[in-house]
N, C-alpha and C positions, 0 to 999 in steps of 0.2 A: 451486729449489724446482717442483715438477712443479703446472700449473695444472691446473684443474676443467675439462674437458670437458664443456659444458654445453650444453642446448637454448637458445638465445635468449628465446625467449617464455616460460621458466621461470626463469629465473635468481633472481626475488626469491620463488618458492615457499617457501614456509618460513622467510622471513627478515622480519622487524621493524624498524621505525625506533624506536629507542629513545632520550633524551636523557640525557647524560652532562653535569653540570656545564655546561649551557646549549649545549651542544653535540651535535650529532645525528647517530649510528651504525645504520651496520647490524648486526643483529643476528641470529645464526641462531636457530632455536627447537631446543631438544634434540633430536627427532628428526633434524630439517634437518642439525645440525652431524655428530651421530651417523652419517648416512648420507654425510655430507663424509667423516669420518675414514676409514670403511670404503672409501670409493673410493681416497683417496689412498694407503690402505697397501696395496691391491689385494689386497684381503682374498676370500677363493673361499667359496662356501657353506659350506664344510667347516669352514671355519676361524671361523667366526661365532662357535661357542661356546666356543673359547678366549679370543677376543676380549672376550665378556663377561664371563668369569671375571677378566678383568685389570683389568677398568674400575670405578670406584668408585661402582656405582649397583646396584641390586636387579634380579637378572633376571627376578623376577615385572612389572616395569616394563615390560621389552624386551617379554616375553612377552605383555602385555596390549594390545600394539600391533594395532589392527585392520585389517583388509582396506581397509578404505578409506583409511586413511592411507596405507599401502603403496602404492595407487594414485595417491593425490595426489604421492607422492614419485615414482613411476615413471617420468614423465615428463623431469625435471629431467637425467638423466645421460643421456649418446650411448652410454655402454660398454654392452654386452649382459650383461657381468658381472654389474651393478646390478640387469640383470632378476632374475636367478637366484638375489640374496641374498636 
């Protein structure tokens, strides 16, 4: 399995600590999880629309992501492809 090349200071950006049956786990927020999938699948910017169509969420939810939210995710990933998506 390919690992995520992340900037160390931003490893926990978009990740929350949650309890499950008394045990804690780190769980990605939906936007962070989405970006991780895009990164791991090596999707280019022009492939994002097809990717969204395959997912089980409303496209309106995806397109309602604000520029501020995108800015907060940008420093997480080292690969420049993610800045273009």
